[in-house]
N, C-alpha and C positions, 0 to 999 in steps of 0.2 A: 249835292243835296241828299239827305237823308230823310225819306217820310217817317212819320209816325203813323202808327195804326190808323187807316181809313182815311189818312189825307187825300186830299184832292191835288194833283199833279199838273201843273200848266203845262200846256203843249210845247212850249220854247225850254222846259227843262230837258237837257242833251244826255245827263246821265245821273243816275240814282245810285249813290255809294252808300253800301249797309254794312255796320260793324258788326261781327259775329263771335259769338261766343268761343274763347279758347280753352280747349279743356285738357286735363291734369296730363295728359297722354301727351301734347301736343309743346312743343318749344318754341315760343314766339313771343314777338313783341305784339302785335295785334292778329286779327283774320279777317276778312273783309270778301265781298260778294260787289261786283260793279255792273250795271245793266241801263240799257235804254228803257226808262218808263214807258215810253208807246210801241206799238207796234212799229217795225220797220218796214213791214210789206202786211198788206191786207187784201183779200179776194172775197169771191162768193161763198167759198167753203173753207179758208183757213186766214187765221191771223199769226204773223210772225214775228217773233221778241228775239233781241240780239241781248247776251249777256257775257260777260268774261266768267271763266272758271274761278271760283273761289281759291283765296290764300292765303298762306300763312307769310307774314312779314317780319323779316328778322335781321336787323344790323344791313337793311337796305337791298336784302335779296329777298325775292318770291321763291315760294314754293305751294305749287298748285296743290289743291287737295280733292278728294271724291264729292262729287255733286249727284245727290239720289233724290229723288222725289218727283212730284208734280207741279204743275201751274195750272191754276182754275180760273176760268172767266165767268163772272157772274153780274147778270143786272142790278141794280140798286135795289131792287124787290126782292133780290135772292133767287132770280130763275138762272139755272144752268146754262151758260152761252156756248162753254168749252172748255175741254181738259185735255191736257197731255202729259207723257211720261216725259222725264227729263234725260236726255242722251248723258252719257258721262265720258268723254274723251279726257276729263279732267286728271283722273285717279293715275292716268300712264304718265305722266308729264315730270320731269327730273327737275331736283332741287336747281334754281337757279336761270330756269329755261324762263321764255318768256310766256307771260301770262296769255293762256290760247281763249279765243274768243269762238262762241257756237251761237247758233239760231235755233230756235224752238219753235216748230209748228204746231200751232193748237187748232184743230179742226174744230169747226163749228158745231153744234148742236142745231140741228136744224128743224125749228119749231113751229108750225104751223104756218100762219100767213102773219108772222111780226117782223118784217122786213126794218134793220137798220137803215136801210137808202133813203137819203134824203131827209134824214134828220139826226140829229146828234143825242145820243144816249150815253147815261155814265154807267161806265163800267168797273167794276172791282175786279182788280188783278191780286191773285193770292198764290204763293207757292206754300206747298208743306213737305218736308222732310229734313235732309240733312247738307247742313253748309247752304241753305238757300236764304233769300231774302225774310227776314222775320217777320215783318207786318203787311199786311195787306195796303194796298191805295188805290185809288179812284183816277180813272181817265174819261175823260169826254171822248167818245169816238164816233165817228160818223163816215160810214164808209157802204161799199155793194156787199156788204155781208147780209146775208139773210140767216136772220138768227129766229 
């Protein structure tokens, strides 16, 4: 599935795949990034997402490219829930190597007494930077996270 801006992504969506813009200096048929749109782990202080390194695709071969930027979680009302810098093990991979998978841990912004525990909340997941998903999407989260 490829979400459009601020689409709600259902819990049963296993993978979201985004087409990225191929620049003039890149020689490829396409460029993509794939990720699990819902957190793979949640605890009281962090939310963890799993994503693949972005890659150029040419004649059936993948070529991982640099990943730079941040992921931010906000409530549907705009309140910051958490933010993290993206690690970049992707730029060191070689042409034709398997696409690497990485996990990004987002520390929660602990704000007063507005726990998510016990009720579901709509959360907006947004990436900003280079070779990241180009549009934010919405998920429903209920977890023991104190936000």
